[in-house]
KOLBA-330124 format. One record per residue (C-alpha): residue number from 1; x, y, z negated. Coordinates in Angstrom, 2 decimals. Layout:
# residues N
{NUM; {X; Y; Z}}
...
//
This chain:
# residues 589
{1; {150.97; 140.58; -119.16}}
{2; {153.32; 139.28; -121.85}}
{3; {152.90; 142.52; -123.78}}
{4; {149.13; 142.11; -123.52}}
{5; {149.39; 138.66; -125.06}}
{6; {151.45; 139.99; -127.93}}
{7; {148.94; 142.77; -128.51}}
{8; {146.00; 140.34; -128.38}}
{9; {147.65; 138.04; -130.90}}
{10; {148.57; 140.92; -133.21}}
{11; {145.00; 142.24; -133.17}}
{12; {143.62; 138.71; -133.58}}
{13; {145.69; 138.21; -136.73}}
{14; {144.37; 141.49; -138.09}}
{15; {140.80; 140.45; -137.35}}
{16; {141.28; 137.09; -139.08}}
{17; {142.92; 138.68; -142.13}}
{18; {139.77; 140.76; -142.73}}
{19; {137.35; 137.83; -142.40}}
{20; {139.53; 134.78; -142.98}}
{21; {137.22; 132.56; -145.03}}
{22; {134.16; 133.53; -143.00}}
{23; {135.91; 132.48; -139.80}}
{24; {137.22; 129.27; -141.34}}
{25; {133.69; 128.42; -142.44}}
{26; {131.99; 129.04; -139.09}}
{27; {134.72; 127.15; -137.23}}
{28; {134.37; 124.18; -139.62}}
{29; {130.60; 124.19; -139.04}}
{30; {131.21; 124.35; -135.28}}
{31; {133.63; 121.42; -135.38}}
{32; {131.36; 119.47; -137.71}}
{33; {128.39; 119.84; -135.34}}
{34; {130.53; 119.10; -132.29}}
{35; {130.22; 122.62; -130.90}}
{36; {133.92; 123.02; -130.21}}
{37; {137.23; 121.89; -131.66}}
{38; {135.63; 118.46; -132.11}}
{39; {139.04; 116.92; -132.80}}
{40; {139.34; 119.01; -135.98}}
{41; {138.07; 116.10; -138.09}}
{42; {140.14; 113.45; -136.34}}
{43; {142.16; 112.97; -139.54}}
{44; {139.00; 111.64; -141.19}}
{45; {138.88; 108.76; -138.72}}
{46; {142.48; 107.85; -139.52}}
{47; {141.66; 107.39; -143.21}}
{48; {138.10; 106.06; -142.77}}
{49; {138.36; 103.29; -140.20}}
{50; {135.83; 100.57; -140.82}}
{51; {133.87; 102.50; -143.47}}
{52; {130.09; 102.89; -143.24}}
{53; {129.02; 105.34; -145.92}}
{54; {126.52; 107.99; -144.93}}
{55; {128.96; 110.90; -145.21}}
{56; {131.47; 109.23; -142.90}}
{57; {128.77; 108.43; -140.34}}
{58; {127.74; 112.06; -140.34}}
{59; {131.24; 113.40; -139.76}}
{60; {132.53; 110.78; -137.35}}
{61; {132.34; 111.62; -133.62}}
{62; {130.18; 110.11; -130.92}}
{63; {133.06; 108.14; -129.36}}
{64; {132.33; 104.82; -131.17}}
{65; {128.58; 105.31; -130.76}}
{66; {128.97; 105.96; -127.06}}
{67; {131.17; 102.90; -126.77}}
{68; {128.43; 100.79; -128.37}}
{69; {125.85; 102.30; -126.05}}
{70; {127.83; 101.64; -122.89}}
{71; {128.72; 98.12; -124.06}}
{72; {125.06; 97.29; -124.67}}
{73; {124.02; 98.67; -121.30}}
{74; {126.83; 96.86; -119.52}}
{75; {125.93; 93.47; -121.06}}
{76; {122.20; 93.77; -120.48}}
{77; {121.98; 95.54; -117.14}}
{78; {124.99; 97.29; -115.70}}
{79; {127.04; 94.09; -115.53}}
{80; {124.99; 93.41; -112.42}}
{81; {125.06; 96.83; -110.78}}
{82; {128.19; 98.53; -112.09}}
{83; {129.22; 100.81; -114.94}}
{84; {128.34; 104.39; -115.80}}
{85; {130.93; 107.06; -116.73}}
{86; {131.26; 108.50; -120.23}}
{87; {128.63; 111.14; -120.88}}
{88; {130.58; 113.29; -123.33}}
{89; {131.10; 113.66; -127.06}}
{90; {129.37; 115.21; -130.06}}
{91; {129.27; 114.84; -133.84}}
{92; {126.60; 114.12; -136.39}}
{93; {123.60; 111.95; -137.14}}
{94; {122.90; 111.66; -133.41}}
{95; {125.68; 109.08; -133.29}}
{96; {123.57; 106.93; -135.60}}
{97; {120.46; 107.45; -133.49}}
{98; {122.46; 106.39; -130.45}}
{99; {123.47; 103.22; -132.25}}
{100; {119.84; 102.48; -133.03}}
{101; {118.81; 102.99; -129.42}}
{102; {121.84; 101.12; -128.11}}
{103; {121.75; 98.04; -130.28}}
{104; {119.65; 96.65; -133.11}}
{105; {116.15; 95.51; -133.91}}
{106; {114.45; 98.68; -132.70}}
{107; {116.21; 98.68; -129.33}}
{108; {115.55; 94.96; -128.82}}
{109; {111.85; 95.49; -129.50}}
{110; {111.68; 98.49; -127.14}}
{111; {113.53; 96.65; -124.38}}
{112; {111.16; 93.70; -124.66}}
{113; {108.10; 95.99; -124.66}}
{114; {109.25; 98.03; -121.64}}
{115; {110.24; 94.91; -119.71}}
{116; {106.81; 93.38; -120.40}}
{117; {104.95; 96.49; -119.26}}
{118; {107.01; 96.93; -116.09}}
{119; {107.45; 93.20; -115.34}}
{120; {111.15; 93.85; -114.90}}
{121; {114.13; 92.54; -116.85}}
{122; {116.13; 95.66; -116.01}}
{123; {113.73; 98.49; -116.89}}
{124; {114.22; 98.39; -120.69}}
{125; {117.97; 99.07; -120.78}}
{126; {117.62; 101.79; -118.13}}
{127; {114.88; 103.59; -120.08}}
{128; {116.91; 103.42; -123.30}}
{129; {119.95; 104.73; -121.48}}
{130; {117.93; 107.69; -120.22}}
{131; {116.52; 108.34; -123.72}}
{132; {119.97; 108.26; -125.30}}
{133; {121.43; 110.52; -122.62}}
{134; {118.48; 112.93; -122.94}}
{135; {118.90; 113.11; -126.69}}
{136; {122.56; 113.91; -126.30}}
{137; {121.89; 116.56; -123.65}}
{138; {119.17; 118.28; -125.71}}
{139; {121.39; 118.46; -128.78}}
{140; {124.27; 119.68; -126.64}}
{141; {122.15; 122.40; -125.03}}
{142; {120.15; 123.72; -127.99}}
{143; {122.82; 123.44; -130.69}}
{144; {126.29; 122.80; -129.34}}
{145; {126.31; 125.34; -126.54}}
{146; {124.27; 128.06; -128.28}}
{147; {126.49; 128.00; -131.33}}
{148; {129.50; 128.84; -129.16}}
{149; {127.77; 132.14; -128.32}}
{150; {126.84; 132.83; -131.96}}
{151; {130.46; 132.26; -133.00}}
{152; {131.67; 134.74; -130.37}}
{153; {129.29; 137.30; -131.80}}
{154; {130.85; 136.82; -135.25}}
{155; {134.37; 137.42; -133.93}}
{156; {133.55; 140.37; -131.66}}
{157; {131.57; 142.08; -134.41}}
{158; {134.29; 141.34; -136.96}}
{159; {136.87; 142.99; -134.72}}
{160; {135.23; 146.38; -135.27}}
{161; {133.46; 146.13; -138.60}}
{162; {134.57; 145.41; -142.15}}
{163; {131.57; 143.18; -142.88}}
{164; {129.67; 140.67; -140.75}}
{165; {126.43; 139.49; -142.40}}
{166; {126.03; 135.76; -142.80}}
{167; {122.55; 135.98; -141.28}}
{168; {124.21; 136.50; -137.90}}
{169; {123.61; 132.76; -137.51}}
{170; {119.95; 133.71; -136.94}}
{171; {120.89; 136.13; -134.17}}
{172; {119.06; 134.41; -131.30}}
{173; {116.14; 133.40; -133.48}}
{174; {115.65; 137.01; -134.48}}
{175; {116.00; 138.21; -130.90}}
{176; {113.80; 135.39; -129.55}}
{177; {116.37; 134.86; -126.80}}
{178; {117.33; 131.28; -127.64}}
{179; {115.71; 129.85; -124.51}}
{180; {117.37; 132.40; -122.25}}
{181; {120.77; 131.51; -123.70}}
{182; {120.06; 127.78; -123.22}}
{183; {119.09; 128.29; -119.57}}
{184; {122.14; 130.43; -118.85}}
{185; {124.59; 127.99; -120.44}}
{186; {122.93; 125.06; -118.70}}
{187; {123.27; 126.78; -115.33}}
{188; {126.91; 127.61; -116.07}}
{189; {127.73; 124.02; -116.94}}
{190; {125.91; 122.59; -113.92}}
{191; {127.85; 124.91; -111.63}}
{192; {131.11; 124.04; -113.35}}
{193; {130.36; 120.31; -113.01}}
{194; {129.74; 120.66; -109.28}}
{195; {133.00; 122.55; -108.88}}
{196; {134.78; 119.90; -110.96}}
{197; {133.98; 117.37; -108.22}}
{198; {136.52; 119.16; -106.04}}
{199; {140.30; 118.81; -106.46}}
{200; {141.00; 121.99; -108.46}}
{201; {137.57; 123.59; -108.75}}
{202; {136.90; 122.51; -112.33}}
{203; {140.15; 124.02; -113.59}}
{204; {139.67; 127.30; -111.73}}
{205; {136.00; 127.71; -112.61}}
{206; {136.72; 127.01; -116.28}}
{207; {138.47; 130.36; -116.34}}
{208; {136.03; 132.01; -113.92}}
{209; {133.16; 131.31; -116.31}}
{210; {135.20; 131.85; -119.49}}
{211; {133.44; 135.10; -120.44}}
{212; {129.83; 133.91; -120.12}}
{213; {129.45; 133.19; -123.90}}
{214; {130.89; 136.62; -124.75}}
{215; {128.54; 138.38; -122.32}}
{216; {125.57; 136.59; -123.89}}
{217; {126.83; 137.40; -127.38}}
{218; {126.72; 141.08; -126.48}}
{219; {123.51; 141.03; -124.46}}
{220; {121.38; 137.84; -124.72}}
{221; {118.81; 139.28; -122.30}}
{222; {121.16; 138.85; -119.33}}
{223; {119.95; 136.25; -116.83}}
{224; {122.00; 133.19; -116.00}}
{225; {122.99; 134.33; -112.53}}
{226; {123.91; 137.79; -113.84}}
{227; {126.12; 136.41; -116.63}}
{228; {127.90; 133.96; -114.33}}
{229; {128.41; 136.54; -111.59}}
{230; {129.71; 139.10; -114.08}}
{231; {132.14; 136.64; -115.61}}
{232; {133.40; 135.65; -112.18}}
{233; {133.93; 139.29; -111.16}}
{234; {135.55; 140.24; -114.47}}
{235; {137.95; 137.30; -114.28}}
{236; {138.98; 138.10; -110.72}}
{237; {142.73; 138.67; -111.04}}
{238; {142.70; 137.77; -114.76}}
{239; {142.47; 133.96; -114.59}}
{240; {146.24; 133.52; -114.62}}
{241; {146.48; 135.77; -117.68}}
{242; {143.87; 133.67; -119.50}}
{243; {145.70; 130.49; -118.52}}
{244; {149.00; 131.88; -119.85}}
{245; {147.28; 132.71; -123.16}}
{246; {146.11; 129.11; -123.40}}
{247; {149.61; 127.91; -122.53}}
{248; {151.15; 130.15; -125.20}}
{249; {149.04; 128.35; -127.82}}
{250; {150.47; 124.94; -126.92}}
{251; {152.72; 124.94; -130.00}}
{252; {149.69; 125.35; -132.26}}
{253; {147.97; 122.40; -130.60}}
{254; {151.08; 120.28; -131.19}}
{255; {150.97; 121.30; -134.85}}
{256; {147.30; 120.32; -134.98}}
{257; {148.21; 116.84; -133.77}}
{258; {151.05; 116.54; -136.27}}
{259; {148.80; 117.64; -139.15}}
{260; {145.93; 115.40; -137.95}}
{261; {143.71; 118.46; -137.39}}
{262; {144.20; 120.11; -140.78}}
{263; {145.94; 123.16; -139.29}}
{264; {142.95; 123.41; -136.93}}
{265; {140.67; 124.00; -139.89}}
{266; {142.71; 126.69; -141.58}}
{267; {144.15; 128.56; -138.61}}
{268; {144.18; 127.41; -134.98}}
{269; {140.41; 127.35; -134.40}}
{270; {139.95; 130.90; -135.67}}
{271; {143.13; 132.14; -134.04}}
{272; {142.19; 130.89; -130.58}}
{273; {138.68; 132.41; -130.63}}
{274; {140.01; 135.69; -132.06}}
{275; {142.65; 135.97; -129.29}}
{276; {140.15; 135.34; -126.51}}
{277; {137.76; 137.81; -128.16}}
{278; {140.53; 140.40; -127.83}}
{279; {140.98; 139.32; -124.22}}
{280; {137.26; 139.77; -123.51}}
{281; {137.19; 143.23; -125.09}}
{282; {140.16; 144.28; -122.97}}
{283; {138.71; 142.86; -119.75}}
{284; {135.32; 144.42; -120.48}}
{285; {136.84; 147.87; -120.96}}
{286; {138.81; 147.63; -117.73}}
{287; {135.81; 146.38; -115.77}}
{288; {133.56; 149.20; -116.98}}
{289; {136.20; 151.75; -116.00}}
{290; {136.09; 150.42; -112.44}}
{291; {132.32; 149.73; -112.41}}
{292; {130.58; 152.39; -114.55}}
{293; {127.20; 151.40; -113.12}}
{294; {127.35; 148.14; -115.09}}
{295; {126.77; 149.98; -118.37}}
{296; {123.10; 149.02; -118.04}}
{297; {124.14; 145.43; -118.82}}
{298; {127.08; 146.16; -121.12}}
{299; {124.95; 148.52; -123.17}}
{300; {125.89; 147.47; -126.70}}
{301; {128.23; 150.39; -127.15}}
{302; {128.41; 150.36; -130.94}}
{303; {129.54; 146.76; -131.03}}
{304; {132.96; 148.11; -129.99}}
{305; {133.09; 151.59; -131.49}}
{306; {131.70; 153.43; -134.49}}
{307; {128.52; 155.42; -133.96}}
{308; {128.61; 159.17; -134.66}}
{309; {127.49; 159.90; -138.19}}
{310; {124.82; 162.30; -136.95}}
{311; {123.27; 159.52; -134.88}}
{312; {123.33; 157.13; -137.84}}
{313; {121.74; 159.74; -140.10}}
{314; {118.93; 160.17; -137.61}}
{315; {118.37; 156.44; -137.04}}
{316; {118.39; 155.66; -140.77}}
{317; {116.62; 158.80; -141.97}}
{318; {113.96; 156.80; -143.82}}
{319; {116.50; 154.63; -145.62}}
{320; {118.64; 157.62; -146.55}}
{321; {115.59; 159.31; -148.04}}
{322; {114.65; 156.17; -149.97}}
{323; {118.20; 155.80; -151.29}}
{324; {118.11; 159.33; -152.65}}
{325; {114.65; 158.99; -154.17}}
{326; {114.97; 155.48; -155.53}}
{327; {115.12; 155.73; -159.30}}
{328; {116.04; 152.70; -161.41}}
{329; {113.16; 151.13; -163.29}}
{330; {113.27; 149.52; -166.68}}
{331; {114.44; 145.92; -166.77}}
{332; {111.46; 143.83; -167.86}}
{333; {113.66; 140.87; -168.77}}
{334; {115.12; 141.15; -172.27}}
{335; {116.31; 138.77; -174.95}}
{336; {116.33; 135.09; -174.04}}
{337; {114.23; 135.78; -170.93}}
{338; {116.85; 138.30; -169.84}}
{339; {119.64; 135.77; -170.39}}
{340; {117.88; 133.21; -168.16}}
{341; {117.07; 135.80; -165.50}}
{342; {120.55; 137.36; -165.33}}
{343; {122.55; 134.13; -165.33}}
{344; {120.28; 131.63; -163.62}}
{345; {117.52; 133.59; -161.87}}
{346; {114.97; 131.53; -163.82}}
{347; {111.70; 133.00; -165.11}}
{348; {108.73; 131.46; -166.92}}
{349; {105.86; 133.42; -165.47}}
{350; {105.64; 136.22; -162.92}}
{351; {103.50; 138.92; -164.51}}
{352; {102.53; 142.11; -162.66}}
{353; {105.46; 143.97; -164.22}}
{354; {107.86; 141.19; -163.30}}
{355; {106.58; 141.13; -159.71}}
{356; {107.03; 144.90; -159.49}}
{357; {110.57; 144.58; -160.87}}
{358; {111.36; 141.86; -158.34}}
{359; {110.01; 144.01; -155.51}}
{360; {112.22; 146.85; -156.74}}
{361; {115.29; 144.58; -156.64}}
{362; {114.39; 143.39; -153.15}}
{363; {113.98; 146.99; -151.91}}
{364; {117.28; 147.98; -153.49}}
{365; {119.03; 145.00; -151.87}}
{366; {117.48; 145.84; -148.50}}
{367; {118.59; 149.45; -148.80}}
{368; {122.11; 148.39; -149.80}}
{369; {122.38; 146.54; -146.50}}
{370; {121.21; 149.67; -144.68}}
{371; {123.78; 151.66; -146.65}}
{372; {126.57; 149.41; -145.34}}
{373; {125.43; 150.22; -141.81}}
{374; {125.06; 153.95; -142.50}}
{375; {128.61; 154.04; -143.87}}
{376; {129.85; 152.14; -140.78}}
{377; {131.08; 149.07; -142.61}}
{378; {128.54; 146.87; -140.82}}
{379; {127.07; 146.81; -137.29}}
{380; {124.12; 149.28; -137.13}}
{381; {121.17; 147.15; -136.03}}
{382; {119.02; 150.26; -135.67}}
{383; {121.23; 151.30; -132.75}}
{384; {121.11; 147.91; -131.05}}
{385; {119.82; 148.06; -127.44}}
{386; {117.45; 145.25; -128.47}}
{387; {114.96; 146.41; -131.15}}
{388; {116.00; 143.66; -133.54}}
{389; {115.07; 145.52; -136.71}}
{390; {111.35; 144.62; -136.36}}
{391; {112.08; 140.89; -136.26}}
{392; {114.87; 141.19; -138.79}}
{393; {112.53; 142.55; -141.44}}
{394; {110.47; 139.35; -141.62}}
{395; {113.54; 137.17; -141.96}}
{396; {114.85; 139.28; -144.80}}
{397; {112.06; 137.97; -146.99}}
{398; {114.36; 135.01; -147.46}}
{399; {115.93; 137.35; -150.05}}
{400; {118.61; 135.08; -151.63}}
{401; {118.94; 136.85; -155.02}}
{402; {115.31; 136.25; -155.96}}
{403; {114.16; 134.71; -159.25}}
{404; {112.45; 131.32; -159.35}}
{405; {109.70; 130.36; -161.76}}
{406; {109.91; 127.10; -163.74}}
{407; {107.04; 125.71; -161.66}}
{408; {108.80; 126.57; -158.43}}
{409; {112.07; 124.98; -159.64}}
{410; {110.29; 121.76; -160.62}}
{411; {108.55; 121.53; -157.26}}
{412; {111.82; 122.23; -155.44}}
{413; {113.47; 119.47; -157.47}}
{414; {110.82; 116.91; -156.52}}
{415; {110.75; 118.05; -152.90}}
{416; {114.52; 117.69; -152.46}}
{417; {114.54; 114.39; -154.35}}
{418; {111.97; 113.09; -151.87}}
{419; {113.92; 114.52; -148.91}}
{420; {117.07; 112.84; -150.24}}
{421; {115.22; 109.51; -150.48}}
{422; {113.91; 109.88; -146.91}}
{423; {117.42; 110.77; -145.74}}
{424; {119.07; 107.75; -147.37}}
{425; {116.35; 105.33; -146.29}}
{426; {116.42; 106.65; -142.71}}
{427; {120.20; 106.39; -142.44}}
{428; {120.12; 102.81; -143.71}}
{429; {117.28; 101.96; -141.34}}
{430; {119.10; 103.48; -138.37}}
{431; {122.46; 101.96; -139.25}}
{432; {121.32; 98.49; -140.39}}
{433; {117.92; 98.08; -138.78}}
{434; {116.08; 97.38; -142.04}}
{435; {113.97; 99.36; -144.51}}
{436; {115.44; 99.50; -148.03}}
{437; {114.17; 101.47; -151.03}}
{438; {117.33; 103.37; -151.89}}
{439; {118.30; 104.63; -155.34}}
{440; {118.07; 103.51; -158.96}}
{441; {114.43; 104.53; -159.39}}
{442; {111.49; 102.68; -157.87}}
{443; {109.35; 105.55; -156.57}}
{444; {110.32; 107.54; -153.45}}
{445; {112.76; 110.05; -154.87}}
{446; {116.52; 110.30; -155.41}}
{447; {117.04; 112.71; -158.33}}
{448; {120.74; 113.23; -157.56}}
{449; {119.67; 115.26; -154.52}}
{450; {117.09; 117.22; -156.52}}
{451; {119.47; 117.92; -159.41}}
{452; {122.29; 118.86; -157.03}}
{453; {120.14; 121.39; -155.18}}
{454; {118.63; 122.88; -158.35}}
{455; {122.06; 123.14; -159.99}}
{456; {123.40; 125.00; -156.94}}
{457; {120.36; 127.30; -157.00}}
{458; {120.54; 128.13; -160.72}}
{459; {124.14; 127.71; -161.88}}
{460; {125.59; 129.54; -158.86}}
{461; {123.02; 132.34; -158.94}}
{462; {125.57; 135.15; -159.32}}
{463; {127.30; 134.18; -156.06}}
{464; {124.21; 133.90; -153.87}}
{465; {125.06; 137.12; -152.08}}
{466; {128.61; 135.90; -151.40}}
{467; {128.01; 132.91; -149.07}}
{468; {131.63; 131.77; -148.76}}
{469; {132.10; 131.58; -152.54}}
{470; {128.68; 129.97; -152.84}}
{471; {129.77; 127.25; -150.42}}
{472; {133.09; 126.57; -152.16}}
{473; {131.50; 126.43; -155.62}}
{474; {128.67; 124.27; -154.27}}
{475; {131.21; 121.73; -153.03}}
{476; {132.90; 121.66; -156.46}}
{477; {129.59; 121.44; -158.32}}
{478; {128.30; 118.63; -156.10}}
{479; {131.56; 116.80; -156.69}}
{480; {131.02; 116.94; -160.47}}
{481; {127.39; 115.81; -160.16}}
{482; {128.15; 112.89; -157.85}}
{483; {131.27; 111.77; -159.74}}
{484; {129.75; 111.71; -163.20}}
{485; {126.51; 110.20; -161.93}}
{486; {128.60; 107.35; -160.53}}
{487; {130.46; 107.00; -163.86}}
{488; {127.20; 106.92; -165.82}}
{489; {125.50; 104.36; -163.57}}
{490; {128.52; 102.09; -163.55}}
{491; {128.95; 102.34; -167.35}}
{492; {125.28; 101.57; -168.05}}
{493; {124.50; 99.01; -165.35}}
{494; {127.98; 97.72; -164.39}}
{495; {126.91; 98.18; -160.78}}
{496; {127.89; 100.54; -157.94}}
{497; {125.18; 102.27; -155.93}}
{498; {127.78; 103.78; -153.56}}
{499; {131.52; 103.60; -152.91}}
{500; {133.89; 105.78; -150.88}}
{501; {136.92; 103.53; -151.31}}
{502; {139.25; 103.85; -148.34}}
{503; {137.99; 107.29; -147.34}}
{504; {140.18; 110.34; -146.94}}
{505; {140.61; 112.31; -150.18}}
{506; {138.38; 110.01; -152.22}}
{507; {138.57; 110.03; -156.01}}
{508; {138.21; 106.52; -157.45}}
{509; {135.74; 105.78; -154.69}}
{510; {133.14; 107.97; -156.39}}
{511; {133.44; 111.10; -154.25}}
{512; {135.27; 112.00; -151.03}}
{513; {136.00; 115.07; -148.93}}
{514; {133.56; 114.06; -146.20}}
{515; {130.62; 113.67; -148.54}}
{516; {131.35; 116.93; -150.34}}
{517; {131.45; 118.78; -147.02}}
{518; {128.01; 117.41; -146.16}}
{519; {126.62; 118.32; -149.59}}
{520; {128.13; 121.81; -149.42}}
{521; {126.53; 122.55; -146.05}}
{522; {123.24; 121.08; -147.21}}
{523; {123.38; 123.20; -150.37}}
{524; {123.84; 126.33; -148.28}}
{525; {120.81; 125.46; -146.15}}
{526; {118.80; 124.88; -149.33}}
{527; {119.78; 128.13; -151.08}}
{528; {119.43; 130.46; -148.10}}
{529; {116.58; 128.91; -146.09}}
{530; {114.69; 126.00; -147.65}}
{531; {114.27; 127.28; -151.22}}
{532; {113.16; 130.84; -150.25}}
{533; {110.72; 129.52; -147.63}}
{534; {109.17; 127.02; -150.04}}
{535; {109.06; 129.57; -152.86}}
{536; {107.20; 132.00; -150.59}}
{537; {104.74; 129.20; -149.78}}
{538; {104.30; 128.26; -153.45}}
{539; {103.53; 131.86; -154.34}}
{540; {101.04; 132.12; -151.52}}
{541; {99.18; 129.04; -152.76}}
{542; {99.41; 130.16; -156.38}}
{543; {101.94; 129.10; -159.01}}
{544; {99.19; 128.65; -161.60}}
{545; {97.46; 126.03; -159.43}}
{546; {100.72; 124.27; -158.59}}
{547; {101.84; 124.12; -162.24}}
{548; {99.36; 121.27; -162.82}}
{549; {100.84; 119.33; -159.91}}
{550; {104.35; 119.92; -161.29}}
{551; {103.32; 118.54; -164.71}}
{552; {101.77; 115.41; -163.16}}
{553; {104.91; 114.78; -161.08}}
{554; {107.09; 115.32; -164.16}}
{555; {105.11; 112.76; -166.19}}
{556; {105.30; 110.18; -163.38}}
{557; {109.00; 110.88; -162.94}}
{558; {109.76; 110.37; -166.64}}
{559; {107.79; 107.10; -166.61}}
{560; {109.80; 105.91; -163.58}}
{561; {113.07; 106.85; -165.31}}
{562; {112.14; 104.91; -168.46}}
{563; {111.01; 101.83; -166.51}}
{564; {114.04; 101.93; -164.21}}
{565; {116.38; 102.17; -167.19}}
{566; {115.40; 98.63; -168.15}}
{567; {114.63; 97.35; -164.63}}
{568; {116.77; 99.35; -162.17}}
{569; {116.22; 99.11; -158.43}}
{570; {119.14; 97.06; -157.09}}
{571; {119.97; 94.37; -154.59}}
{572; {121.10; 94.03; -151.00}}
{573; {121.25; 97.37; -149.21}}
{574; {120.79; 99.26; -152.50}}
{575; {123.91; 98.46; -154.53}}
{576; {127.40; 97.65; -153.29}}
{577; {127.88; 94.78; -155.76}}
{578; {128.37; 94.10; -159.45}}
{579; {131.32; 95.64; -161.28}}
{580; {132.51; 93.28; -164.00}}
{581; {134.30; 95.03; -166.87}}
{582; {136.72; 93.54; -169.38}}
{583; {134.01; 93.15; -172.03}}
{584; {131.90; 91.04; -169.66}}
{585; {134.90; 88.89; -168.77}}
{586; {135.59; 88.11; -172.44}}
{587; {131.93; 87.34; -173.07}}
{588; {131.86; 84.96; -170.12}}
{589; {135.06; 83.34; -171.34}}
//
């Protein structure tokens, strides 16, 4: 058993070395969303106590929100009938929504309304408690739990293959098996909870059901009862081994505490999942040896071994033919247009030739992905037991290396500026219970969000097909944009519109690590999902028609900028206060 642990850890280190930054990224996302390793960001709480900026509220856990919720319920209702146990933890904006439901103007209004309708002074708090708990459970089921399965797929696939495509995050969406995974994980957790009511049942069943996420990662069509039964059978006689693996990682957990979770980010999270992925692969192989009839369920053979080249050649015959016959076509972008297209992916007008050239680039990119699979560097989706290639094709029209027209870029800028305004206003409304027009400008847009997204889209164009680098550079770029925007606003207006003073890794209160993490993740969502989807929609409507709308919005925007330069939007809830410089002091003196 000890030798097995050593072998698992050795193989896990090899797996991580091949995909280190990918694994760090997906584990950070998991911790950020509260999927697992939720204590990873505990160091942020240490340095951010008492702060209320949006970034901190996003990263901070549900613990304080849940405390507020329970306190409100206890004072208004449960003080008479008893207290309710803690429901669990999660991360994200849901903590803010809980606060709104638990205490504030909205909750007071809802309590009064419900009490009036039901003629009961106790109904309102009970209904709000149920709503808050339901919200938490839905997020936990559809995001938290499902992402644990997606992450296992990354690690198992990375064990065998040199490359794991970033689009693996869309695995269940593509397979249309999201609901089946939700039902299975819900059943597993209900059964575990019931066992946890016994003296040692929760501890034992934790290891009995340990392999359920891995089974679903391999075959998401498995029913809940099948997955749970299989995990229980596979872990029969192996629970002690799994427990000893967990025990052998105790030193890493101590280090995580000593480093306030930083070592979690860069090693322990990935290491733990990689080790248990090795454990699952070993248990799976042994179980199939003893139960060969179960191959109907464990049918994803080429997730664990390379497919014969002859089989790949047959499955990808069309792609192989296209690769041989695909001749390069003349680049239609030359001169200054070529400079903009090569470096920024920006074009003025999509003519027929330019559309044909773009289609050629898309086909070449699509075939390059097939080539990776043919050469066994990437999992061959054509050999998947689930015919995912049909659904995959539609999603690939989110082609990240596409060019964007000037009209499309302008519309994306205004769209994200409006989204940023809605985001800021909503967070302030949820956190403070009052509507405030956020930002320097007077109309509903925050250009820092629009400029940040457009800069990521254009300036980082050459790294769009390298998601990890794209994320890191997006964080750096957003840091520059936010920092120098803060410097400019303070220099011109002697006023702060935001401050991160007191936050972990903040720079002069203008930027901080928490905010940059949020902006980096948001930038990734924009580049790989939002921008391509909207660009497809713009093209469908017609860029010529939309160009008039873009011009009108640009004129209104410029007018708002000029007016706001002389009469900026400021006041309570908008600015943090007036910054008095030395020149002002002397003038006042």
